[in-house]
N, C-alpha and C positions, 0 to 999 in steps of 0.2 A: 726433789720435788716431783710429784707425779704429774705428768703432762696431760692425762686423760681428763681430769676435771676442768683444766684451763681450756682445752680444745672444745669440750662440751659447752662450757659457758660462752665462748666466742661464737660457736655455731648457733646457740640459742639467741644470743644478742643479734646476730645478723638476721636470723629469721624474724625476730621481733621487729627490727627496723624495716624490713621489707613489708611485713604485714601492716604495720602502722602507716607507711607511706602510701599504700594502696587503698587505705581506708578513708582518705581525705573527704572534706566536705564538697558539695556541689556549690559552685559560685552562684550568687543570686542574679547576676547579670549575664548568665550564659546564653548563647544563641543556639537555637535548635538547629540541628543538621538539616540541610536541604533534602528534599525528597529526590528520588532518582527517576521520576517520571519524565516523559518527553518534553513537556511544556516548560518545566524548570530548567532542564538542560539547555534548550534553545534560547531561553530568556537571558542567559549569561553569555551568549555568543552572538556576534555580529558578523555578517558575511557581505562583502561588497567587492565590485571590480574596481581596481585602482591602477594608476600609473606611478611608479616608484623610481626615484633616482638616488643613487648612493654608492658607496664603496663596498665591494665584496670582501668579506673577512671571515677567517676561520676562528671560532671561539670554543672555549671548553677544553677539557683535557680528557684523558683516559681513553677508553675503547670507542667512544662515540662522540667525536667532536662535531660541532654544527657549523654550517655556513650561514651567514647573516649578511644582509644589505644594510649598511648603516647610513642613514640620511642625516640631515642637519639636526633634526630634533626627535627622530624615532629610529627604531630598529626592527627589521623584519626578518623572521627566521625562514629559511628556505626549506620547504618540505623535503624530507629525506629522499623521496622517490625522484625528485627532480634535481638532486644535488649534482648529478653528472653534467648538467648544463653549465655549471660554474667552476668546474675543476680547473680550467685553464685561465680563469678570469679573476683569480684572487688578487687583491690590492689594486684592482682597476675600478673605475667609476663606470656604472652601467645605468641604463634606463630600461625598465621592464614593465610590461603589463601583466596582471595576474589577478587572481581572486584572493582577497585578504580575509583571513578569519581572525577576528579579534576575540580572544577568550579572557574573560574577567577572572583574575586570580584572587583567591582569598586564603588567609591563614586558617588553621584548624578551628579557631574560636569565632570565625566569621568576619573578621576584620579585613577590609579591602586591602589588597597587596599589590595592585597594579594590573597591567594588561600584557598579554603576549600576543604579538601580531605574527601570523604565519602566512606565507605566500605559497599558492600552488596554482596549477594550470598556467604556468609562467611562459611568456613569449618575450624574448630579448629584442628590444627595439634598437638600442644603440650601445656601443662600447666606446668610452672616451679615453 
């Protein structure tokens, strides 16, 4: 049996499947992408000064793990530039003051996916 026609048919079928999957319909309920102007970017972010209490933990894997402070009902990500403040405080309870930036997270289709709280300008008040 000659393998060239089988190979050509498989290649044609693969190209056809790829082309048809890229040709799909636009959903009727799709959400338009937000614009990138300054006003829209700031409306999805809140900034305030807070006092936070919780346990310092290292989360994530791979080349860039993150430090977080885990409270009773929330989690605050520590800004990477201030990570050095907490290197010796992992698994300890701390009380800190800082500026909290709350960023609203959304999936690609615009559905709300939660919030990410980040702390910067951190001042350690107490270590328990």
